[in-house]
N, C-alpha and C positions, 0 to 999 in steps of 0.2 A: 377410472375415467379413461376414455379411449378417444384419441384424436385420429387424424387422417389415416385411413386404412387403404393400402395399395398392395399390389402383388409383391413388390420388393419388401414392404414392411412385413407382410405375412411370412415371406421367405426368411427374413431376418429373425423373426420370432421363432420359426421352426428350427433354424440353425442354432440359435442360442439355447433353446430347450434341449436340443440334441447334445450340445456340448456339456450342458449341465448334467444331463443323465449319464453321459460317458464319464465325466469326472467323478460322479458318485460311484459308478461301478468300479472304476480304477482304484479309488480310495478304499472301497470295501474289500476289493480283491487283494490289495497289497497290505492291508492291515493285518497284524497278528490276530489269531483267532480270538484271544481274550480282549482285543481292542476293537473288534469289528462293530460291536454294539455302540461303543463310544464314537467310532468313526462315522457311523450313520447319524448319530445325534449331532455331531459337529457339522456334518454336511447339511443336515436339515436346518440347523440354526443359520447357516450361511446361504440359505436359498435366496433366489432372486425375488425382490419385492417389486421393482419397477424397471421396465425397459425404457430408456431415454435415448431415442435415435439408435445409434449402434453401440450404446453403452448401457450398463446396468447398475442399479443400486441394490446392494445385498443386505441381508439381515445383519451381518457383522458390522458393516458401515453404519447402518442405522443405530446399532447398539453403541458404537463409539460416539456418534453425535449425541445420542440421548444421554449417555453417561456424562459427557462434557457439560450439557445443559443442566443436568441434575446437580452437578457439583457446584454450580453457580447459584442454586436456589436454596432458600431457607425453609422450604416447606417439604414435608415427607411426600414420597411418590404416591402414597395412597390418597393424597388430597389434590392431585393434579386434575385439571379440567379434562373432561372426556375427549376433547378435541386435541389434546397435547400431542399424541403420536402422529395424528394427521398433519398438524402444523409443522412438526419436525420433518416429516417426509416431504411436505410441499416445499419447505425451505431447501432441502437437499436437491430436489428436482430443479429449482430455480438456479442454485449454485452450479449444478452440473451443466445446465444449458449455457450459462455464462462462460464456464470453463471451456466448453466445446467451441463457443464463438471466439474466445481468446486464442485457442489453439488454431482455429481456422484462419485467423488474422495474424498469426505468427507473433503473438504478444506474450507468449510464455517466456520466462527468464531461462537463460542457458544454465547448464550445470556450474559453469565458472561463476556466473552471477549469483547463484544460490550459495556457492562456496564462500564468496566474498561477503554476502549478507550474513551468513552464519558466523564468519570470523569477526565481522564488525560487531555483531550482537554480543558475542562472547567477550570481546575486548571491552565493550561498554559495561558489562557486568563485572569486570575485573576478575574474571575466572580463567583458569586454564581450560583447555578443551576437555580434559579428563574430569575436572570438577563440574563442568557444564553438563556433560553426559550423565554424571551421577545425579545431578539435580533433576534432570529430565526423568530418569528412572524413578526417583523418589516421588515424582508427580504422576507416575503411571504412563510415561511417554518414552519413546525412543528417539534417537537422532533422526532416523528415517521419518518418523511422524512429524518432527519439527521441520525438517526440510520440505516435506509435502505441504505443510501448512504455510510455510514461507513462500513456496512456489505459487500456491493458490492466491495468497494475499497480493503478491506482486502482479500476477496476471490479471486479477479482477480490478486492481487499481488502474492498471494500464488500459483495461477495457473501458472503464469509466472515462479516463482521460481521452481515449480515442473517440468516444461518443461525443464528448464536449468539443473536441477539436475538429473532428471530421464531419460530424452530422448536424451540428448546430451552427447556424449562420445568423449573425446579428446585423441587420441593415443599418446604414448610417443614420437614418431618420430616427430609429429607436435610440441610438446613442445620443443624438441631439436632444431628443425629448427627455431622456434620463438626466442629462447634464442640466437642462433648463430647470428641472425640479430639484435636483440633488447637488448641483455643482458647488453651491456655496458651502456645503458641509462635507465636501469630498476632498478638501485640500490636504491630502496625505495624512489623514487620521490613521494612527497605528495603535493597536492594542497589544499590551503584554498580558498574555492569558495563561492560566493554569486550567487543566482539563481533567475531568473524571468521567470515564466511560463505563457503563453497565450494559452488556449486550442483552438481546432478546427481550424487547419491550413487552411482549405478550405475557411473559411469566414473571417479569421483574419490575413492573410498574410500582407496586407497593414498596418494594425494597428501595427503589431509587428515591422515592419521597422520604422514606425513613432516613436514608443516608444524608439527604439534603438538610433535613431537620437537625440531624446530629452535627453537621458542619455549622449551621447557624448557631446552635447552642454552645458548641465548644470553640468555634473560631479557628479550628485546626484543619485547614483544607488538606495540607500535605499528609497528615496522619490518615485522613479518610481515603486519599488517593492510594497510599501504601496498603491499606486494608481492603479496599473494595474495587479499585479501578482495574479494568481489563484492557486498557489502552496501551499502545506501544511506548507511550511516554511516561508510564507509571513509575519506572525506575528513577526518573529525574523529578519526581514530585508532581508530575503532570504538567510541568512548565513547557509551554509550546514556544516561548520566545515572542519576539515582536512579529505581529501579523497585520497586514493591511486588509481592509474589508474584502477585497477580491480574492484573498488567500483563505478565506473562511467560508463555510457553508452559509447560505442565506439565513437559516434559522439562528445561527450563532450571531450574525451581524445584527439582526433585528433585536435579539435579546440584549446584546452588549450596548446598543445605543441608549438604553434606558437604565443601565447598571452603573452605579457610582464606583469610583476607584476603591478597591478593597471589598466591594460587594460581590454577592454570589447570585447567579441567575436562577430562575426557576428550573425545574427539570425539563429538558428539551428533548424532542424525539426526532431522529432522522432515520434513514435507511440502515445505518450502521448500529443503531441502538439508542440508549438513553444517555444524555449528557448533562453534566453540571459544570458550569464555568465560573472561575473567579477572575475578575478584572483586577490585575495587579498594578497596572499603570497605564497611562494614556499619553500619547504625544499628538501635538497639533500639526499644522500644515508645514510642509517643506517644499520650497519652490526651486531650489538649486541642488544639484548633485555634483560630485567629483567623478569625472570619467577618466579612465586609464587607457592609453593607447599601448596595447600589449602584444608581444610576440612570444610564442612558446614552441617547445618540442615535446611531444608526447610519445612515450614508449608504452604500449599496452601490456599489462601484466595483471594477473589475478592471484597466482600462488606466491607463497613467500619466497621460494627460490627464484621464480621469474622476476619478482620485484627487486630482489637483490641484484640480479644480473642487469635489469633495466637501469637501476640507479648507478651501477658501475659504468655502463655505457654512457649515460648522461654526464657523469663526472668527466669522462674522457672528452665528450663533445664540448663541454663547458671550457675545458682547458684549451681545446683547439680554437674556440671562439676568442678566448682571452689572448691567445697567441697571435691573433690577427685574421683568422678565417671569418668569412661573413656568416653571421648567425642565420641569416635568411637562406643562404645556400645549404647550410647544415640541416636546417628544418626541411627544405625541399627534399633532401635525400633520405633523411632518417626518421622524420616524424610520422607516427601512425595516425595522426589526425589528418585525413586526406583532404578535407576542405581547406583548413588553414595551411597545410603543407604546400598546396598549389600556389598560395600567396606568400610563400617564404615564411610561414609560421605566423603571419599577422592575423590577429583577432579583431583588428580595427578598434574603434572606441568602445570600451566595455563599460556598461552601466552597472551600478551596484545591483546585485541579485541575478545577474546574467550567468555567473559562474558558480560552481559548487563552492561550499564554504572554505574548504582547504585551499583551493586555488585563490579565492578572493583574499583570504587572510595574508598569504604570501605576497600577492600583487600589491596590496595596499601598503604593506610595510617596506617594500623594496625601494631603495633610492633609484633615481632616474639613471638609465643606461647601465645599470649593473645587472649581472646575470645571477639568478638565485641558485642555491644548492638544490639538488634533486629533492622532490617532495612527492607525497602520495595523495591520490584521490581514488574514487571508486573506478575511474577509467584506467588507472595505471600510474606511471611515474612521469613527472614533469620537470622541466626547467623553464623559467619565464624571464623575460626582460621587459621592463616598462620604459617606453621611449618618450612618453609625454603624459602630462596630466592637464585637465582643464575643468573649470566650473561651467556648468550649463544649466540654463533655466529651462526646465522641461515640464512646467506646470500643465500646460495645455495638452501636450501629447500624452503625458502620463495619465492625466484625468480621462482622456478618451480611451486609452488602453485599459485603464482600470474599469471604466464604465462598460467596455466591451466584455471584459472578463467577468464582471458581476452579472451582466445580463446573460452571458453564455452559460455561466454556472447555474444561475437560477433556472434557465430553460432546460438545461441538462438534468438538473435535479428533478424537475417536474416530469420530463419526458423519458428518462432512463427506465423507470419502472414500466412505463407503457411499452417501451421497446422490448424489454424482457418478456412482457406478456405476448408481444407479437412473435418473439422467438418461440415461445411455448405453443402458440396457436399453429405455427408452421412445423412443429416437431412431431415426431411419432412418439407418443407416450402411452404406455400401457401398464396399469397397475395389475401385476400378476397375482400376488397374494398380499394380505394385510400383514403388518409386522406381528410377530408373536410376542407375547408378554414374557419378560425375562424373570 
């Protein structure tokens, strides 16, 4: 397939072809005589399959993606549908365009954020870094592969969030209409859900139905998650915790509405794959919440050494505040949270769910006007002081906010794929050669 052709696109293709030829010649020239044949074979195997704007997809990248998909399937490669390779390549083109868009909008995570994500994942698995790397090698991966996958996952998630937040607008009249129809059943229903994910619906539809039937027959959802799930929550038995409707995809909410507690949904399909949900528990309406008037100091840190230094500094600042210095003045001078620092560290009235879990847990348990010991979050090290608490009836505003989020997510789910197609229509894409059979 070939899209918009221009002088610059032709020039790009010529430059890429020249670089590929040059790399082939250098590889051949530098290889020992006995290895030159193998060098040429390797270079042929890693030839360019598709040009995607100023980027390329190579044979080796295609092979990595194909092997990952084959590892998830229960059928031999000889029984694959004839369009399998084409579908794999089309998915890679879509992902590459989204990654380019994420990079253009500066949505890619920093190396420090990736470091922190890796460290958190290792801690959640109760492994040392050495053990984790060995487990990756046993699965045919490297730490570099894992970091690249984590980077792409974060960037693509941020791109979807950007689309829902920046490109989707829900007018007030739509919210009014939604509440008129759904308001009576929206009074803060919450679901405690367990989740099983099977990727690649095209090749795994039969497998997903078989897994669901196994769950129905055995009643052991956790065992099925451990054996089959490819979701990030698989290590915790697939338990997602309590979720409000606006925190779940539309297809999940629709299915859960008709699922009894303890029941399992049918196989659901979304852009991320095939899903099976178990409704573990259900909570009804809640019209009042406890808000906390909180003030904090943040010292940004990602590495272990930096966190230790930040905690030491915060302990010293805490002692100064206990000794009589104004907490607000210390926050203005020392806090790395620029927004709250300008207000003396004040976060105002904090509603449950506004802060990350680590921060909220400390804030909720802290007596009034006491300063916490230093604690960690994904943003760094904190100390916090709660100045006041209050109960507030937020039924109406929360319902409007939730209606806005539901409608925004529904519209984003419908329109995001169309937006990706528009990215593709505007891109320069050239299929150079078809993938070779391995």
